[in-house]
BALOBA-1460 file (C-alpha; in Angstrom, 3 decimals):
// residues 199
<rec num="1" residu="m" x="27.612" y="25.498" z="20.571"/>
<rec num="2" residu="n" x="24.288" y="25.040" z="22.296"/>
<rec num="3" residu="i" x="21.477" y="25.907" z="19.872"/>
<rec num="4" residu="f" x="19.123" y="26.301" z="22.824"/>
<rec num="5" residu="q" x="21.337" y="28.832" z="24.596"/>
<rec num="6" residu="g" x="19.303" y="31.666" z="26.074"/>
<rec num="7" residu="l" x="16.116" y="29.630" z="26.316"/>
<rec num="8" residu="d" x="14.483" y="28.540" z="29.554"/>
<rec num="9" residu="p" x="16.095" y="25.172" z="30.509"/>
<rec num="10" residu="a" x="12.750" y="23.815" z="31.693"/>
<rec num="11" residu="l" x="11.162" y="24.723" z="28.360"/>
<rec num="12" residu="v" x="13.956" y="22.981" z="26.479"/>
<rec num="13" residu="e" x="13.854" y="19.868" z="28.658"/>
<rec num="14" residu="w" x="10.101" y="19.361" z="28.849"/>
<rec num="15" residu="v" x="8.845" y="20.799" z="25.556"/>
<rec num="16" residu="i" x="11.439" y="21.348" z="22.835"/>
<rec num="17" residu="i" x="13.507" y="18.157" z="23.260"/>
<rec num="18" residu="p" x="10.425" y="15.867" z="23.540"/>
<rec num="19" residu="l" x="8.864" y="17.611" z="20.534"/>
<rec num="20" residu="l" x="11.989" y="17.055" z="18.449"/>
<rec num="21" residu="i" x="12.088" y="13.396" z="19.517"/>
<rec num="22" residu="f" x="8.414" y="13.037" z="18.624"/>
<rec num="23" residu="l" x="8.916" y="14.532" z="15.147"/>
<rec num="24" residu="a" x="12.068" y="12.501" z="14.528"/>
<rec num="25" residu="r" x="10.281" y="9.281" z="15.448"/>
<rec num="26" residu="i" x="7.392" y="10.129" z="13.154"/>
<rec num="27" residu="c" x="9.827" y="10.625" z="10.279"/>
<rec num="28" residu="d" x="11.923" y="7.520" z="10.820"/>
<rec num="29" residu="v" x="8.992" y="5.169" z="11.485"/>
<rec num="30" residu="t" x="7.072" y="6.541" z="8.500"/>
<rec num="31" residu="l" x="10.126" y="5.942" z="6.316"/>
<rec num="32" residu="g" x="10.522" y="2.492" z="7.852"/>
<rec num="33" residu="t" x="6.936" y="1.565" z="7.030"/>
<rec num="34" residu="l" x="7.348" y="2.735" z="3.445"/>
<rec num="35" residu="r" x="10.687" y="0.910" z="3.221"/>
<rec num="36" residu="i" x="9.009" y="-2.365" z="4.157"/>
<rec num="37" residu="v" x="6.373" y="-1.762" z="1.476"/>
<rec num="38" residu="f" x="9.031" y="-1.156" z="-1.186"/>
<rec num="39" residu="i" x="10.967" y="-4.238" z="-0.047"/>
<rec num="40" residu="s" x="7.833" y="-6.379" z="-0.344"/>
<rec num="41" residu="k" x="7.470" y="-5.144" z="-3.919"/>
<rec num="42" residu="g" x="11.071" y="-5.952" z="-4.769"/>
<rec num="43" residu="d" x="12.298" y="-2.376" z="-5.173"/>
<rec num="44" residu="k" x="16.103" y="-2.361" z="-5.048"/>
<rec num="45" residu="k" x="16.695" y="1.391" z="-5.286"/>
<rec num="46" residu="i" x="14.231" y="3.273" z="-3.107"/>
<rec num="47" residu="a" x="14.221" y="0.779" z="-0.190"/>
<rec num="48" residu="p" x="17.969" y="1.117" z="0.628"/>
<rec num="49" residu="l" x="17.777" y="4.915" z="0.382"/>
<rec num="50" residu="l" x="14.813" y="5.045" z="2.758"/>
<rec num="51" residu="g" x="16.646" y="2.682" z="5.116"/>
<rec num="52" residu="f" x="19.699" y="4.958" z="5.209"/>
<rec num="53" residu="i" x="17.652" y="8.075" z="6.030"/>
<rec num="54" residu="e" x="15.525" y="6.134" z="8.518"/>
<rec num="55" residu="v" x="18.503" y="4.913" z="10.563"/>
<rec num="56" residu="l" x="20.156" y="8.334" z="10.458"/>
<rec num="57" residu="i" x="17.076" y="9.992" z="11.935"/>
<rec num="58" residu="w" x="16.698" y="7.175" z="14.462"/>
<rec num="59" residu="l" x="20.259" y="7.723" z="15.707"/>
<rec num="60" residu="v" x="19.550" y="11.408" z="16.264"/>
<rec num="61" residu="a" x="16.361" y="10.613" z="18.167"/>
<rec num="62" residu="i" x="17.859" y="7.867" z="20.362"/>
<rec num="63" residu="t" x="20.810" y="10.119" z="21.194"/>
<rec num="64" residu="q" x="18.443" y="12.736" z="22.586"/>
<rec num="65" residu="v" x="16.603" y="10.112" z="24.635"/>
<rec num="66" residu="m" x="19.853" y="8.768" z="26.091"/>
<rec num="67" residu="q" x="20.891" y="12.290" z="27.044"/>
<rec num="68" residu="n" x="17.566" y="12.839" z="28.819"/>
<rec num="69" residu="l" x="17.016" y="9.548" z="30.628"/>
<rec num="70" residu="n" x="15.412" y="11.285" z="33.601"/>
<rec num="71" residu="n" x="12.879" y="13.045" z="31.410"/>
<rec num="72" residu="v" x="9.575" y="11.146" z="31.255"/>
<rec num="73" residu="a" x="8.379" y="13.411" z="28.441"/>
<rec num="74" residu="s" x="11.144" y="12.015" z="26.205"/>
<rec num="75" residu="y" x="9.833" y="8.464" z="26.663"/>
<rec num="76" residu="l" x="6.284" y="9.547" z="25.917"/>
<rec num="77" residu="a" x="7.456" y="11.458" z="22.852"/>
<rec num="78" residu="w" x="9.376" y="8.390" z="21.646"/>
<rec num="79" residu="a" x="6.355" y="6.092" z="22.003"/>
<rec num="80" residu="g" x="3.914" y="8.650" z="20.593"/>
<rec num="81" residu="g" x="6.127" y="9.303" z="17.584"/>
<rec num="82" residu="f" x="6.435" y="5.571" z="16.937"/>
<rec num="83" residu="a" x="2.656" y="5.064" z="16.960"/>
<rec num="84" residu="t" x="1.998" y="8.142" z="14.839"/>
<rec num="85" residu="g" x="4.715" y="7.151" z="12.362"/>
<rec num="86" residu="n" x="3.115" y="3.754" z="11.804"/>
<rec num="87" residu="f" x="-0.259" y="5.332" z="11.174"/>
<rec num="88" residu="l" x="1.145" y="7.997" z="8.875"/>
<rec num="89" residu="g" x="3.266" y="5.502" z="6.928"/>
<rec num="90" residu="l" x="0.265" y="3.299" z="6.225"/>
<rec num="91" residu="r" x="-1.841" y="6.294" z="5.192"/>
<rec num="92" residu="i" x="0.837" y="7.467" z="2.759"/>
<rec num="93" residu="e" x="1.178" y="3.966" z="1.325"/>
<rec num="94" residu="q" x="-2.584" y="3.792" z="0.799"/>
<rec num="95" residu="k" x="-2.577" y="7.155" z="-0.948"/>
<rec num="96" residu="l" x="0.315" y="6.154" z="-3.205"/>
<rec num="97" residu="a" x="-1.479" y="2.898" z="-4.106"/>
<rec num="98" residu="l" x="1.728" y="1.275" z="-5.292"/>
<rec num="99" residu="g" x="1.896" y="-1.867" z="-7.380"/>
<rec num="100" residu="q" x="-0.692" y="-4.240" z="-8.776"/>
<rec num="101" residu="v" x="-3.208" y="-6.639" z="-7.291"/>
<rec num="102" residu="v" x="-4.956" y="-9.789" z="-8.456"/>
<rec num="103" residu="v" x="-8.747" y="-9.581" z="-8.260"/>
<rec num="104" residu="r" x="-10.685" y="-12.842" z="-8.275"/>
<rec num="105" residu="i" x="-14.428" y="-12.646" z="-8.779"/>
<rec num="106" residu="i" x="-16.876" y="-15.513" z="-8.257"/>
<rec num="107" residu="t" x="-20.477" y="-15.017" z="-9.308"/>
<rec num="108" residu="v" x="-23.374" y="-17.441" z="-9.711"/>
<rec num="109" residu="e" x="-25.069" y="-15.173" z="-12.245"/>
<rec num="110" residu="q" x="-23.968" y="-15.013" z="-15.860"/>
<rec num="111" residu="a" x="-20.984" y="-12.690" z="-16.030"/>
<rec num="112" residu="d" x="-21.257" y="-11.584" z="-19.678"/>
<rec num="113" residu="k" x="-22.450" y="-8.078" z="-18.778"/>
<rec num="114" residu="l" x="-19.788" y="-7.670" z="-16.103"/>
<rec num="115" residu="i" x="-17.097" y="-8.862" z="-18.508"/>
<rec num="116" residu="s" x="-18.284" y="-6.462" z="-21.210"/>
<rec num="117" residu="r" x="-18.336" y="-3.537" z="-18.797"/>
<rec num="118" residu="l" x="-14.862" y="-4.252" z="-17.443"/>
<rec num="119" residu="i" x="-13.408" y="-4.704" z="-20.918"/>
<rec num="120" residu="g" x="-15.179" y="-1.522" z="-22.000"/>
<rec num="121" residu="r" x="-13.346" y="0.340" z="-19.229"/>
<rec num="122" residu="g" x="-10.014" y="-0.937" z="-20.540"/>
<rec num="123" residu="y" x="-9.421" y="-3.838" z="-18.153"/>
<rec num="124" residu="r" x="-8.098" y="-7.227" z="-19.243"/>
<rec num="125" residu="l" x="-9.440" y="-10.344" z="-17.619"/>
<rec num="126" residu="t" x="-9.817" y="-14.098" z="-17.922"/>
<rec num="127" residu="s" x="-13.144" y="-15.870" z="-17.449"/>
<rec num="128" residu="v" x="-13.377" y="-19.518" z="-16.430"/>
<rec num="129" residu="d" x="-16.410" y="-21.763" z="-16.002"/>
<rec num="130" residu="a" x="-16.210" y="-23.440" z="-12.609"/>
<rec num="131" residu="r" x="-18.352" y="-25.405" z="-10.199"/>
<rec num="132" residu="g" x="-18.951" y="-24.479" z="-6.594"/>
<rec num="133" residu="s" x="-20.698" y="-26.295" z="-3.775"/>
<rec num="134" residu="r" x="-24.044" y="-24.984" z="-5.047"/>
<rec num="135" residu="g" x="-23.550" y="-25.496" z="-8.745"/>
<rec num="136" residu="k" x="-22.000" y="-23.656" z="-11.687"/>
<rec num="137" residu="v" x="-20.236" y="-20.355" z="-11.123"/>
<rec num="138" residu="n" x="-18.223" y="-17.881" z="-13.178"/>
<rec num="139" residu="l" x="-14.662" y="-17.255" z="-12.074"/>
<rec num="140" residu="l" x="-12.919" y="-14.097" z="-13.281"/>
<rec num="141" residu="f" x="-9.233" y="-13.211" z="-12.916"/>
<rec num="142" residu="m" x="-7.900" y="-9.677" z="-13.247"/>
<rec num="143" residu="i" x="-4.605" y="-7.911" z="-12.617"/>
<rec num="144" residu="v" x="-5.159" y="-4.222" z="-11.937"/>
<rec num="145" residu="k" x="-3.244" y="-1.300" z="-10.549"/>
<rec num="146" residu="r" x="-4.031" y="-0.645" z="-6.908"/>
<rec num="147" residu="k" x="-5.067" y="2.897" z="-7.742"/>
<rec num="148" residu="k" x="-7.783" y="1.398" z="-9.974"/>
<rec num="149" residu="l" x="-8.987" y="-1.133" z="-7.389"/>
<rec num="150" residu="e" x="-11.747" y="1.046" z="-5.972"/>
<rec num="151" residu="e" x="-13.199" y="1.573" z="-9.445"/>
<rec num="152" residu="v" x="-13.134" y="-2.160" z="-10.187"/>
<rec num="153" residu="i" x="-14.837" y="-3.018" z="-6.899"/>
<rec num="154" residu="g" x="-17.466" y="-0.376" z="-7.640"/>
<rec num="155" residu="i" x="-18.214" y="-2.013" z="-10.995"/>
<rec num="156" residu="i" x="-18.452" y="-5.451" z="-9.362"/>
<rec num="157" residu="r" x="-20.845" y="-4.237" z="-6.668"/>
<rec num="158" residu="d" x="-22.942" y="-2.353" z="-9.206"/>
<rec num="159" residu="y" x="-23.242" y="-5.509" z="-11.317"/>
<rec num="160" residu="n" x="-23.897" y="-7.874" z="-8.431"/>
<rec num="161" residu="p" x="-23.744" y="-6.726" z="-4.777"/>
<rec num="162" residu="n" x="-23.657" y="-10.385" z="-3.711"/>
<rec num="163" residu="a" x="-20.699" y="-11.357" z="-5.895"/>
<rec num="164" residu="f" x="-17.728" y="-12.735" z="-3.988"/>
<rec num="165" residu="y" x="-14.337" y="-11.247" z="-4.733"/>
<rec num="166" residu="s" x="-10.862" y="-11.425" z="-3.244"/>
<rec num="167" residu="v" x="-7.841" y="-9.170" z="-3.662"/>
<rec num="168" residu="e" x="-4.207" y="-10.197" z="-3.369"/>
<rec num="169" residu="d" x="-1.012" y="-8.189" z="-3.782"/>
<rec num="170" residu="v" x="1.274" y="-8.975" z="-6.700"/>
<rec num="171" residu="r" x="4.996" y="-8.505" z="-6.205"/>
<rec num="172" residu="s" x="5.764" y="-8.224" z="-9.926"/>
<rec num="173" residu="v" x="4.049" y="-8.545" z="-13.281"/>
<rec num="174" residu="s" x="5.855" y="-9.864" z="-16.335"/>
<rec num="175" residu="e" x="6.276" y="-6.728" z="-18.459"/>
<rec num="176" residu="m" x="2.611" y="-5.947" z="-18.752"/>
<rec num="177" residu="d" x="0.219" y="-3.252" z="-17.719"/>
<rec num="178" residu="v" x="-3.313" y="-3.810" z="-16.492"/>
<rec num="179" residu="t" x="-5.321" y="-1.208" z="-18.412"/>
<rec num="180" residu="q" x="-5.333" y="0.163" z="-21.923"/>
<rec num="181" residu="e" x="-4.179" y="3.623" z="-20.922"/>
<rec num="182" residu="s" x="-1.852" y="4.108" z="-23.871"/>
<rec num="183" residu="p" x="-0.456" y="2.034" z="-26.781"/>
<rec num="184" residu="s" x="2.785" y="1.487" z="-24.889"/>
<rec num="185" residu="d" x="0.901" y="0.185" z="-21.858"/>
<rec num="186" residu="k" x="-0.839" y="-2.739" z="-23.525"/>
<rec num="187" residu="m" x="-0.607" y="-6.111" z="-21.847"/>
<rec num="188" residu="t" x="-1.350" y="-9.680" z="-22.777"/>
<rec num="189" residu="l" x="-2.982" y="-11.387" z="-19.836"/>
<rec num="190" residu="s" x="-3.580" y="-14.326" z="-22.146"/>
<rec num="191" residu="k" x="0.045" y="-15.243" z="-21.474"/>
<rec num="192" residu="l" x="-1.102" y="-16.159" z="-17.988"/>
<rec num="193" residu="f" x="-4.616" y="-17.421" z="-18.691"/>
<rec num="194" residu="p" x="-6.320" y="-18.142" z="-22.030"/>
<rec num="195" residu="l" x="-9.315" y="-15.828" z="-22.491"/>
<rec num="196" residu="r" x="-12.595" y="-17.707" z="-22.637"/>
<rec num="197" residu="k" x="-15.999" y="-16.163" z="-22.135"/>
<rec num="198" residu="s" x="-18.485" y="-17.859" z="-19.874"/>
<rec num="199" residu="k" x="-21.310" y="-19.684" z="-21.610"/>
């Protein structure tokens, strides 16, 4: 049964089919982007499910392209959907803010106030006295949820706009949380680094 029966063939060939290909590509590439993110974080349940749905949608889309090889609009829809799917997948991943990150902060100024403010906001950290090319520096280590990263960076910039910091993804954290959000979420970062305030 032709679901497009009764419709103008030109409309189906040049508008409806390319539009369906475009939407299908957006869906499967978006799922593919998210699947890669979940794989990088070691998720063994969601990643395979996303992969199954992704390939299923891809098969539907490629079938329509193969049936309309003489239709340039199908090729454009395929490429446009691929590009849009990548963009949309990354935007969704940013909004979800999955996982944790390591934040490293290096500051020449005394970090006591910054440490107190971060601890006061419920963050756990480790402070180490270090020496840079220009003398003594304070080196801070933190593990925070990605959804809290913007807040942490705001605190750092408010304390010292010239402080250097770097952020790195963490695949897994050993049964600990990164903020004191509830009694069950407490962590012990001291298992990784002994806590020592800067002098």
